[in-house]
C-alpha positions as CSV (number, residue, x, y, z in Angstrom):
1,M,0.0,0.0,0.0
2,N,1.1,3.5,-0.7
3,K,1.4,5.6,2.5
4,K,3.2,8.6,1.1
5,K,1.8,12.0,1.9
6,L,-1.4,13.0,0.2
7,T,-1.5,16.0,-2.1
8,A,-3.5,19.0,-1.1
9,E,-6.2,18.1,-3.6
10,Q,-6.3,14.5,-2.3
11,S,-6.5,15.6,1.3
12,S,-9.3,18.1,0.4
13,E,-11.3,15.5,-1.4
14,L,-10.9,12.9,1.4
15,L,-11.9,15.5,4.0
16,K,-15.0,16.3,1.9
17,T,-15.9,12.6,1.7
18,L,-15.4,12.1,5.4
19,K,-17.5,15.1,6.3
20,T,-20.3,14.0,4.0
21,R,-20.3,10.5,5.6
22,F,-20.1,12.1,9.1
23,I,-23.3,14.2,8.4
24,K,-25.1,11.3,6.7
25,N,-24.5,9.0,9.7
26,I,-24.8,11.6,12.5
27,D,-26.4,8.9,14.7
28,R,-23.0,7.3,15.1
29,H,-21.5,10.4,16.7
30,Q,-24.3,12.8,17.8
31,N,-22.3,14.8,20.3
32,L,-19.2,15.3,18.2
33,D,-18.2,18.4,16.2
34,W,-16.9,17.9,12.6
35,E,-14.8,21.1,12.7
36,K,-12.7,19.8,15.7
37,I,-12.3,16.4,14.0
38,Q,-11.1,18.0,10.7
39,E,-8.7,20.3,12.6
40,K,-7.1,17.2,14.2
41,L,-6.9,15.4,10.8
42,E,-5.3,18.4,9.2
43,K,-2.6,18.4,11.9
44,N,-2.0,14.6,11.4
45,P,-1.3,13.9,7.8
46,E,-0.2,10.3,8.5
47,K,-3.6,9.6,10.0
48,L,-5.3,11.1,6.9
49,C,-3.1,8.8,4.8
50,A,-4.3,5.8,6.8
51,L,-7.9,6.9,6.4
52,N,-7.3,7.3,2.7
53,Q,-6.1,3.7,2.6
54,M,-9.3,2.6,4.3
55,E,-11.3,4.7,1.8
56,I,-9.7,3.3,-1.3
57,T,-10.3,-0.3,-0.1
58,E,-14.0,0.6,0.3
59,G,-14.0,0.6,4.1
60,E,-16.0,3.7,4.4
61,P,-14.2,5.0,7.5
62,D,-16.3,7.1,9.9
63,V,-16.0,8.5,13.4
64,V,-17.5,6.2,15.9
65,D,-16.2,7.6,19.2
66,Y,-14.2,10.1,21.1
67,D,-11.8,9.1,23.9
68,K,-11.7,12.0,26.4
69,N,-8.7,10.5,28.3
70,T,-6.4,10.5,25.2
71,D,-8.2,13.3,23.3
72,Q,-8.5,11.1,20.3
73,Y,-11.3,10.6,17.7
74,I,-11.8,7.0,16.7
75,F,-12.6,5.9,13.2
76,F,-13.7,2.4,12.2
77,D,-14.4,0.9,8.8
78,C,-18.2,1.2,8.5
79,S,-18.9,-0.4,5.2
80,P,-21.9,-2.6,5.3
81,E,-19.8,-5.7,4.3
82,S,-16.2,-6.4,5.1
83,P,-13.9,-4.0,3.1
84,K,-12.3,-5.0,-0.2
85,R,-9.2,-6.4,1.5
86,R,-10.2,-10.0,1.6
87,S,-8.8,-13.5,0.9
88,L,-6.0,-12.9,3.4
89,C,-4.8,-15.3,6.1
90,Y,-4.3,-13.9,9.6
91,D,-0.6,-13.1,9.9
92,Y,2.8,-13.7,8.3
93,Q,3.4,-16.8,10.4
94,A,0.2,-18.4,9.0
95,W,1.0,-17.2,5.5
96,E,4.5,-18.7,5.7
97,A,3.1,-22.0,7.0
98,R,0.9,-22.5,3.9
99,K,2.5,-25.0,1.6
100,A,0.2,-24.4,-1.4
101,N,-2.2,-21.7,-2.6
102,K,-0.8,-18.9,-0.5
103,P,-3.0,-15.8,-0.5
104,E,-1.5,-12.5,-1.7
105,N,-0.9,-11.2,1.8
106,N,-2.1,-11.4,5.4
107,V,-4.2,-9.2,7.6
108,I,-1.6,-8.1,10.1
109,D,0.9,-7.0,7.5
110,T,-1.7,-5.4,5.4
111,A,-3.1,-3.4,8.3
112,T,0.4,-2.3,9.3
113,E,1.2,-1.2,5.7
114,M,-2.1,0.8,5.7
115,G,-1.2,2.5,9.1
116,I,-4.3,1.0,10.8
117,E,-5.1,-1.5,13.6
118,I,-7.5,-4.3,13.1
119,L,-10.5,-4.3,15.4
120,N,-10.5,-6.4,18.5
121,E,-13.7,-8.2,19.6
122,E,-14.8,-5.4,21.9
123,Q,-14.4,-2.8,19.1
124,Y,-16.2,-5.1,16.6
125,R,-19.2,-5.5,19.0
126,K,-19.2,-1.7,19.5
127,L,-19.4,-1.2,15.8
128,Q,-22.4,-3.6,15.6
129,E,-24.2,-1.4,18.1
130,L,-24.1,1.4,15.5
131,G,-25.7,-0.7,12.7
132,K,-25.9,-4.0,11.0
133,F,-22.5,-5.0,9.5
134,D,-21.2,-8.2,7.9
135,L,-24.5,-9.8,7.1
136,K,-23.0,-11.6,4.2
137,T,-19.2,-11.4,4.9
138,S,-17.0,-11.9,8.0
139,S,-14.1,-10.0,9.4
140,W,-10.9,-11.2,11.1
141,I,-10.4,-9.6,14.5
142,K,-7.3,-9.2,16.7
143,T,-6.7,-12.7,18.2
144,P,-5.4,-13.2,21.8
145,A,-1.9,-14.7,21.9
146,N,-2.9,-17.9,23.6
147,I,-5.3,-18.8,20.7
148,R,-2.8,-17.6,18.1
149,E,0.0,-19.7,19.6
150,L,-2.1,-22.8,19.0
151,G,-2.6,-22.0,15.4
152,G,-6.0,-20.3,15.6
153,A,-7.4,-16.9,14.8
154,L,-10.8,-15.3,15.5
155,F,-13.3,-13.7,13.2
156,C,-16.8,-12.2,13.6
157,D,-20.0,-11.6,11.6
158,R,-23.6,-10.9,12.2
159,R,-26.2,-13.5,11.5
160,Y,-29.8,-14.0,12.8
161,N,-29.6,-10.5,14.3
162,T,-26.7,-11.7,16.6
163,V,-23.0,-11.0,16.5
164,F,-21.0,-14.2,16.5
165,T,-17.3,-14.8,17.2
166,Y,-15.8,-17.8,15.6
167,H,-12.4,-19.5,15.2
168,N,-10.5,-20.8,12.2
169,G,-7.0,-21.9,11.4
170,A,-4.9,-18.7,11.1
171,D,-3.7,-19.9,7.7
172,S,-7.2,-20.1,6.2
173,Y,-8.6,-17.4,3.9
174,Y,-11.9,-16.8,2.1
175,A,-13.2,-14.5,-0.5
176,A,-15.9,-13.3,1.9
177,R,-13.6,-12.7,4.9
178,G,-11.7,-9.4,5.2
179,F,-10.9,-7.2,8.2
180,R,-12.0,-3.9,9.6
181,G,-9.6,-1.3,10.8
182,C,-9.3,1.4,13.4
183,V,-7.5,4.8,13.3
184,K,-7.2,7.1,16.3
185,V,-6.4,10.7,15.8
């Protein structure tokens, strides 16, 4: 992924897209002020680049929270289905372990290249409180070390109006499974 600095025109266009999405989905962040968010984004071009990576992979990043303790706005991928970064195994170790049919990349390295973090289970469940996501797809989530050490990884989806957390071998990958990211600014 290309994380170089955005041009002034690219930054302006992305901020316009983010503002439009912010207004359209005001129920996700009723007590937040876009002007303050935009000011923070303009002061943190590396975060704007990360949000751009989310946007170009159709993640539809949007503000979902504000952390008063750290003075950070929190963006999640809010696309209805898992973003267009799919068919990835969980991490490099899992990718390396595959003997045949290796996927193009893995979730952890892709997220790092993009400058984002993958959602953990708590964050994923918080996202699901804001709407109905992953009704046809699923998303890898940050996996606890004790599960990963045994070769597993976790993913979530929403079916039957319920959010489920599942397990799979970390080396597995599916066309309908991607990952959702988080950026704090």
